[in-house]
C-alpha positions as a Markdown table, in Angstrom:
| # | Residue | x | y | z |
|---|---|---|---|---|
| 1 | Met | 6.3 | 7.4 | -65.0 |
| 2 | Phe | 7.4 | 9.5 | -62.1 |
| 3 | Ser | 5.1 | 7.8 | -59.6 |
| 4 | Phe | 6.2 | 4.3 | -60.8 |
| 5 | Ser | 9.9 | 5.1 | -60.4 |
| 6 | Leu | 9.2 | 6.6 | -56.9 |
| 7 | Val | 7.6 | 3.3 | -55.8 |
| 8 | Leu | 10.6 | 1.3 | -57.1 |
| 9 | Val | 13.0 | 3.6 | -55.2 |
| 10 | Val | 11.0 | 3.6 | -52.0 |
| 11 | Met | 10.7 | -0.3 | -51.9 |
| 12 | Ser | 13.2 | -1.6 | -49.4 |
| 13 | Ala | 15.6 | -4.5 | -49.8 |
| 14 | Glu | 13.6 | -6.4 | -47.1 |
| 15 | Glu | 10.4 | -6.0 | -49.2 |
| 16 | Arg | 12.2 | -7.3 | -52.3 |
| 17 | Arg | 13.5 | -10.3 | -50.4 |
| 18 | Arg | 10.0 | -11.0 | -49.0 |
| 19 | Arg | 8.5 | -10.9 | -52.5 |
| 20 | Lys | 11.2 | -13.2 | -53.9 |
| 21 | Arg | 10.6 | -15.7 | -51.0 |
| 22 | Glu | 6.8 | -15.7 | -51.8 |
| 23 | Ala | 7.4 | -16.2 | -55.5 |
| 24 | Glu | 9.8 | -19.2 | -54.8 |
| 25 | Lys | 7.2 | -20.7 | -52.4 |
| 26 | Leu | 4.5 | -20.5 | -55.0 |
| 27 | His | 6.9 | -22.0 | -57.6 |
| 28 | Arg | 7.7 | -25.0 | -55.2 |
| 29 | Lys | 4.0 | -25.6 | -54.6 |
| 30 | Arg | 3.4 | -25.8 | -58.4 |
| 31 | Ile | 6.3 | -28.2 | -58.8 |
| 32 | Gln | 5.0 | -30.4 | -55.9 |
| 33 | Ser | 1.5 | -30.5 | -57.3 |
| 34 | Asp | 2.5 | -31.3 | -60.9 |
| 35 | Pro | 4.8 | -34.4 | -61.4 |
| 36 | Ile | 5.8 | -33.3 | -65.0 |
| 37 | Leu | 7.1 | -29.9 | -63.7 |
| 38 | Gly | 8.9 | -31.7 | -60.9 |
| 39 | Ala | 10.7 | -34.0 | -63.3 |
| 40 | Gln | 11.7 | -31.1 | -65.5 |
| 41 | Glu | 13.0 | -29.1 | -62.5 |
| 42 | Leu | 15.0 | -32.2 | -61.3 |
| 43 | Ala | 16.5 | -32.6 | -64.8 |
| 44 | Lys | 17.5 | -28.9 | -64.9 |
| 45 | Arg | 19.1 | -29.2 | -61.5 |
| 46 | Leu | 21.1 | -32.2 | -62.5 |
| 47 | Glu | 22.2 | -30.6 | -65.7 |
| 48 | Cys | 23.4 | -27.5 | -63.8 |
| 49 | Ile | 25.3 | -29.6 | -61.3 |
| 50 | Ala | 27.1 | -31.5 | -64.1 |
| 51 | Arg | 27.9 | -28.2 | -65.9 |
| 52 | Leu | 29.5 | -26.8 | -62.7 |
| 53 | Lys | 31.5 | -29.9 | -62.2 |
| 54 | Lys | 32.9 | -29.6 | -65.7 |
| 55 | Ile | 33.8 | -26.0 | -65.2 |
| 56 | Arg | 35.6 | -26.8 | -61.9 |
| 57 | Gln | 37.5 | -29.6 | -63.5 |
| 58 | Ser | 38.6 | -27.5 | -66.5 |
| 59 | Lys | 39.5 | -24.5 | -64.4 |
| 60 | Lys | 42.7 | -24.9 | -62.4 |
| 61 | Ile | 42.9 | -22.9 | -59.1 |
| 62 | Ser | 46.3 | -22.0 | -57.7 |
| 63 | Lys | 47.1 | -22.3 | -54.0 |
| 64 | Lys | 47.3 | -18.6 | -53.6 |
| 65 | Glu | 43.7 | -18.2 | -54.9 |
| 66 | Val | 42.5 | -21.0 | -52.6 |
| 67 | Gln | 44.2 | -19.2 | -49.6 |
| 68 | Arg | 42.7 | -15.9 | -50.8 |
| 69 | Gln | 39.2 | -17.4 | -51.1 |
| 70 | Arg | 39.5 | -19.0 | -47.6 |
| 71 | Glu | 40.7 | -15.7 | -46.2 |
| 72 | Lys | 37.6 | -14.0 | -47.7 |
| 73 | Trp | 35.4 | -16.7 | -46.1 |
| 74 | Arg | 37.1 | -16.3 | -42.7 |
| 75 | Leu | 36.7 | -12.5 | -42.8 |
| 76 | Ala | 33.0 | -12.9 | -43.8 |
| 77 | Lys | 32.5 | -15.3 | -41.0 |
| 78 | Gln | 34.1 | -13.0 | -38.5 |
| 79 | Arg | 31.9 | -10.1 | -39.7 |
| 80 | Tyr | 28.8 | -12.3 | -39.3 |
| 81 | Val | 29.8 | -13.4 | -35.8 |
| 82 | Gln | 30.5 | -9.8 | -34.8 |
| 83 | Lys | 27.2 | -8.7 | -36.2 |
| 84 | Gln | 25.3 | -11.4 | -34.3 |
| 85 | Lys | 27.3 | -10.6 | -31.2 |
| 86 | Gly | 26.5 | -6.9 | -31.6 |
| 87 | Met | 22.8 | -7.7 | -32.0 |
| 88 | Leu | 22.9 | -9.9 | -28.8 |
| 89 | Asp | 24.7 | -7.1 | -26.9 |
| 90 | Lys | 22.1 | -4.6 | -28.0 |
| 91 | Met | 19.3 | -6.9 | -27.0 |
| 92 | Glu | 21.0 | -7.5 | -23.6 |
| 93 | Ala | 21.5 | -3.8 | -23.1 |
| 94 | Thr | 17.9 | -3.1 | -24.0 |
| 95 | Gln | 16.7 | -5.8 | -21.6 |
| 96 | Ser | 19.0 | -4.5 | -18.8 |
| 97 | Thr | 17.8 | -1.0 | -19.3 |
| 98 | Arg | 14.2 | -2.1 | -19.3 |
| 99 | Ala | 14.8 | -4.2 | -16.1 |
| 100 | Glu | 16.5 | -1.2 | -14.5 |
| 101 | Ser | 13.6 | 1.0 | -15.5 |
| 102 | Ile | 11.1 | -1.5 | -14.0 |
| 103 | Arg | 13.2 | -1.6 | -10.7 |
| 104 | Arg | 13.3 | 2.2 | -10.5 |
| 105 | Lys | 9.5 | 2.4 | -11.0 |
| 106 | Ala | 8.9 | -0.3 | -8.4 |
| 107 | Lys | 11.2 | 1.5 | -5.9 |
| 108 | Arg | 9.5 | 4.8 | -6.6 |
| 109 | Arg | 6.0 | 3.2 | -6.1 |
| 110 | Ala | 7.2 | 1.6 | -2.8 |
| 111 | Glu | 8.6 | 4.9 | -1.6 |
| 112 | Asn | 5.4 | 6.8 | -2.5 |
| 113 | Lys | 3.3 | 4.1 | -0.8 |
| 114 | Gly | 5.5 | 4.4 | 2.3 |
| 115 | Ile | 5.1 | 8.1 | 2.4 |
| 116 | Arg | 1.3 | 7.8 | 2.1 |
| 117 | Tyr | 1.3 | 5.3 | 5.0 |
| 118 | Leu | 3.5 | 7.6 | 7.1 |
| 119 | Arg | 1.0 | 10.4 | 6.5 |
| 120 | Val | -1.9 | 8.2 | 7.5 |
| 121 | Val | -0.1 | 7.0 | 10.7 |
| 122 | Lys | 0.7 | 10.6 | 11.6 |
| 123 | Lys | -2.9 | 11.6 | 11.2 |
| 124 | Leu | -4.1 | 8.7 | 13.3 |
| 125 | Glu | -1.6 | 9.5 | 16.0 |
| 126 | Glu | -2.8 | 13.1 | 16.1 |
| 127 | Lys | -6.4 | 11.9 | 16.3 |
| 128 | Ser | -5.5 | 9.5 | 19.1 |
| 129 | Lys | -3.7 | 12.2 | 21.1 |
| 130 | Lys | -6.7 | 14.6 | 20.6 |
| 131 | Ser | -9.1 | 11.9 | 21.8 |
| 132 | Asp | -6.9 | 11.1 | 24.8 |
| 133 | Arg | -6.9 | 14.8 | 25.7 |
| 134 | Leu | -10.6 | 15.1 | 25.4 |
| 135 | Ala | -11.1 | 11.9 | 27.4 |
| 136 | Thr | -8.8 | 13.2 | 30.2 |
| 137 | Lys | -10.7 | 16.6 | 30.1 |
| 138 | Tyr | -14.1 | 15.0 | 30.5 |
| 139 | Lys | -12.9 | 12.5 | 33.1 |
| 140 | Leu | -11.7 | 15.4 | 35.2 |
| 141 | Arg | -15.0 | 17.2 | 34.7 |
| 142 | Tyr | -16.9 | 14.0 | 35.7 |
| 143 | Tyr | -14.8 | 13.5 | 38.8 |
| 144 | Arg | -15.2 | 17.2 | 39.9 |
| 145 | Leu | -19.0 | 17.1 | 39.3 |
| 146 | Gln | -19.3 | 13.8 | 41.1 |
| 147 | Lys | -17.3 | 15.2 | 44.0 |
| 148 | Lys | -19.4 | 18.4 | 44.0 |
| 149 | Leu | -22.7 | 16.4 | 44.0 |
| 150 | Arg | -21.4 | 14.1 | 46.8 |
| 151 | Ser | -20.5 | 17.1 | 48.9 |
| 152 | Asp | -23.8 | 18.8 | 48.1 |
| 153 | Ser | -25.8 | 15.7 | 48.9 |
| 154 | Asp | -24.1 | 15.4 | 52.3 |
| 155 | Ser | -24.7 | 19.0 | 53.3 |
| 156 | Pro | -27.6 | 19.8 | 55.8 |
| 157 | Met | -29.3 | 22.0 | 53.2 |
| 158 | Ser | -29.3 | 19.2 | 50.7 |
| 159 | Lys | -30.8 | 16.8 | 53.2 |
| 160 | Val | -33.6 | 19.2 | 54.1 |
| 161 | Asn | -34.4 | 19.9 | 50.4 |
| 162 | Arg | -34.5 | 16.1 | 49.7 |
| 163 | Glu | -36.9 | 15.6 | 52.6 |
| 164 | Leu | -39.2 | 18.5 | 51.5 |
| 165 | Lys | -39.0 | 17.9 | 47.8 |
| 166 | Val | -42.1 | 19.4 | 46.2 |
| 167 | Asn | -43.5 | 20.9 | 49.4 |
| 168 | Lys | -40.4 | 23.1 | 49.9 |
| 169 | Glu | -42.2 | 26.3 | 48.8 |
| 170 | Lys | -45.1 | 25.6 | 51.1 |
| 171 | Val | -42.8 | 25.4 | 54.2 |
| 172 | Phe | -42.0 | 28.7 | 55.9 |
| 173 | Pro | -38.4 | 29.9 | 55.7 |
| 174 | Arg | -38.2 | 30.0 | 59.5 |
| 175 | Val | -39.1 | 26.3 | 59.7 |
| 176 | Arg | -36.6 | 25.5 | 57.0 |
| 177 | Lys | -33.9 | 27.3 | 58.9 |
| 178 | Lys | -34.7 | 25.3 | 62.0 |
| 179 | Leu | -34.6 | 22.1 | 60.1 |
| 180 | Val | -31.2 | 23.0 | 58.5 |
| 181 | Phe | -29.9 | 23.9 | 62.0 |
| 182 | His | -31.1 | 20.6 | 63.3 |
| 183 | Glu | -29.3 | 18.7 | 60.5 |
| 184 | Ala | -26.1 | 20.8 | 61.0 |
| 185 | Val | -26.1 | 20.0 | 64.8 |
| 186 | Met | -26.7 | 16.3 | 64.1 |
| 187 | Asp | -23.8 | 16.2 | 61.6 |
| 188 | Asp | -21.5 | 18.0 | 63.9 |
| 189 | Ile | -22.4 | 15.7 | 66.8 |
| 190 | Gly | -22.0 | 12.6 | 64.6 |
| 191 | Lys | -18.6 | 13.7 | 63.3 |
| 192 | Ser | -17.4 | 14.6 | 66.8 |
| 193 | Leu | -18.5 | 11.2 | 68.2 |
| 194 | Ser | -16.9 | 9.4 | 65.4 |
| 195 | Lys | -13.6 | 10.8 | 66.3 |
| 196 | Ile | -13.8 | 9.4 | 69.8 |
| 197 | Thr | -12.2 | 5.9 | 69.7 |
| 198 | Ser | -11.8 | 5.2 | 73.4 |
| 199 | Lys | -14.5 | 3.0 | 75.0 |
| 200 | Arg | -14.2 | 4.8 | 78.3 |
| 201 | Asp | -14.9 | 8.2 | 76.7 |
| 202 | Gln | -17.8 | 6.8 | 74.8 |
| 203 | Asn | -19.3 | 5.4 | 78.0 |
| 204 | Leu | -18.9 | 8.7 | 79.8 |
| 205 | Ile | -20.5 | 10.7 | 77.0 |
| 206 | Ser | -23.4 | 8.2 | 76.8 |
| 207 | Glu | -23.9 | 8.6 | 80.6 |
| 208 | Lys | -24.0 | 12.4 | 80.4 |
| 209 | Ile | -26.3 | 12.7 | 77.4 |
| 210 | His | -30.0 | 12.2 | 78.3 |
| 211 | Leu | -32.4 | 11.6 | 75.4 |
| 212 | Ser | -35.6 | 12.3 | 77.2 |
| 213 | Tyr | -37.1 | 14.6 | 74.5 |
| 214 | Val | -36.0 | 12.3 | 71.7 |
| 215 | Lys | -37.8 | 9.4 | 73.5 |
| 216 | Lys | -40.9 | 11.5 | 74.0 |
| 217 | Tyr | -41.3 | 12.8 | 70.5 |
């Protein structure tokens, strides 16, 4: 008994209305499928309408009662309109808050994405600067090494070593010194003569220098 009464209490008004609508729907289907029941239902309805007309005709309603009834209807309509308006306002407020939440989330995502991109750009800039520094460093090393190799290759010692190559250890040191001295004298003479630009001076020097030993050997 207790459980049955609890079920009745817990059942909501919406559930009762739903069950009533389902029962009425089944009743209409039965009436539509059976013509005898349809005729009986129509007769009952006509009888009810006739009875209500008689009651209205027999009952006299004063003007005050009519005004009172109309006032009740007007107030009920106002309450219904206010209720519908409140529901619409609530729906609009819910939609606006949802749209605002979506906008905030989109803005937050965009800001986070911008921050990530800035970090990536900073890292790339640091890598670029580091690579530029390394490139400049190795360029300087290359130029210095190239300059050193060029100066070493033009020196008398480098010329003698290139000429001797593998047989350098087989040549006596005294001979190597003479060869280096020869290259040094030749470089000095060549540099000195290259500085003379006058034709007259060049002719005088060529007249004074005799290359008899060079022609002989």
